[in-house]
N, C-alpha and C positions, 0 to 999 in steps of 0.2 A: 488515406492515412494510415500509418504501420499499426501495429502492436507492439508493445514496448517490452517483449520477453514471446521465449517460444513457449509451445507448451512441454516441452521436453523440460525444460529449466524454472517453470512454474511447478510442474509435478515431483523434480525436485526438492524444492524449496519447502512444497506443500508434506510430502513424505518426511523430510528431516524437521518442520515443528513438532506432526502429527509423532512421531519416532521419540523425537526428546525427550517430552513428555508422558508419550508409554515407559519411556525407562525409569521415570523418575515415580511413576506408581506401580507399575510392575519393572523391577530390575529383569534382566534375562539368568543374572548370575545369583544359582538357588541360595548361594550362599551369603546374599546380602538380605537382611528382613525385610519384609514388608512393612510399611509408614502407616499406622491406624486401628483400631480396633474395634470400632462400631460401623453402621452402615454409613450415620451421617460423615464419620472422617471419606467412607470412600465415595460419597457424593461431592464432597468437598476439594478432594483431588481428581474425582470426572469434571468437575466445572472449573478447574485451574487447567485441565487439557484442552477443554471447551472453549477457553478463554485466551489461552494462546496459540492454540493450534485453526482455529475456527478464522480467526481475522487474517491468518497467511492467506486463507482460500480464496476469502473475498477481496485481499488486495492483488492476489495473482490473475484471479478471475476478471478484474476491471484492467490489468495490466495485457490480457490476451483479447480484449477488443481492439477492432480493427481503427477505431477510431481513437482510440488510447495516447494516440500521439499525432497533434498537426503537421503537415507540411508546408503549410503555408497561413500567415495570420489571416488573410483573408481582407475582407473589406472591415474600416472602420464603423462600428456600431453610435461613433458618439457622430463622426460629417459625414460620414458616409464615403469616405476616401479612399482609394486604392492603393494606399502609400502606405498600408502599415507593413511591420514585419517580424517576426518571431525575435522574444530578445533571448539569450542565453540562459538570464535565470532560470530556473524552474522553483517552485514549493512544492512541502510536501504538506499541506493540510491534514487536520485530524479529523476525522467523518466519524463519528457515533454511531456504530452497526447494531442490530439485536445481539451482534456478539460481543461486543467490545470496542475498543478503537479501533479505529482502520486509516493506516498512510495513505494517502493517496498522491501523485507525483501529476501539477497544475504547470500548464506552460504558460508563458508571458507574452502577449503582443504590443507594441507598441505603434502609434498613427506619427507617421514621420510629416504631416500637413495641421494636426491640429495638438501634437503630445498627448491626446489621449491613451490609458492602458486600461487592458482590455485581457479578458481570455479569449484566446481562438475559438474556432466552433470546433465543438466534438473533442476540445480538449477535457481530460479532467471526466470524461465518464460521467456524467450528472450528478458531480458533488454534489450533495445537497437539492438538487433542485438550478441550480445557478445557472444563468443565462453567459450568453458570449459576452455580454455586457454591462456584466457584473465588475465592479472596480476589484483591480489585482490586489491581490495582499496573500494572508495566512497566515498563521503560525506553521515555524518546524514539526513537524511527526514528532509524536513523543514516546506512547505506552502500549502503540499497537503493531502485532504485525512482524516482517520482517527487519525492522528496525529494531523494536523490542527484541527477536531472535537475536539479532548479532550486536546487543547490548547486554543480554541474558546471559551469552554462550562467550561470551568473550574474546570469540573473534572480529576480526576485523576486516574483513571481504568484501569485493562489491559482486560477488558473482553467486553461483548457486554453488553446493556442496558438490566437492568434497573436500571447498578451505573450512571445515567448520574444523 
């Protein structure tokens, strides 16, 4: 089962996420004034940096796992048939982590014999401890990580920087 990304792509996304927040907190340009006046202000800025950059680290780490993407559906957990196939549909459920919302990619499989829908074994890198027999579904991703960076940065690209 292949990873969903390469280490170089993952590192590029992580550096971009961290760099964008660091530029907001401590701009490189000396003529831009620093924001905040109290240590509490600095802590708030650091928390925004963490809540924005750390979900990207978690998303990219999950995408690097060798089981991040199933190559085959495997056996149907409902009826045991080997007539299951991977669907083209993937969802991006939002998972709550210690560092905020994280958006992960989840594949779907369907059985030709019984029509059952399930997640293929290994797909989703341990999302909420779910098993391969979980009912397929999940809301589209929202606030965390790469998707949030694309939304907040205004850039609409499918790959890592430099498209920012």
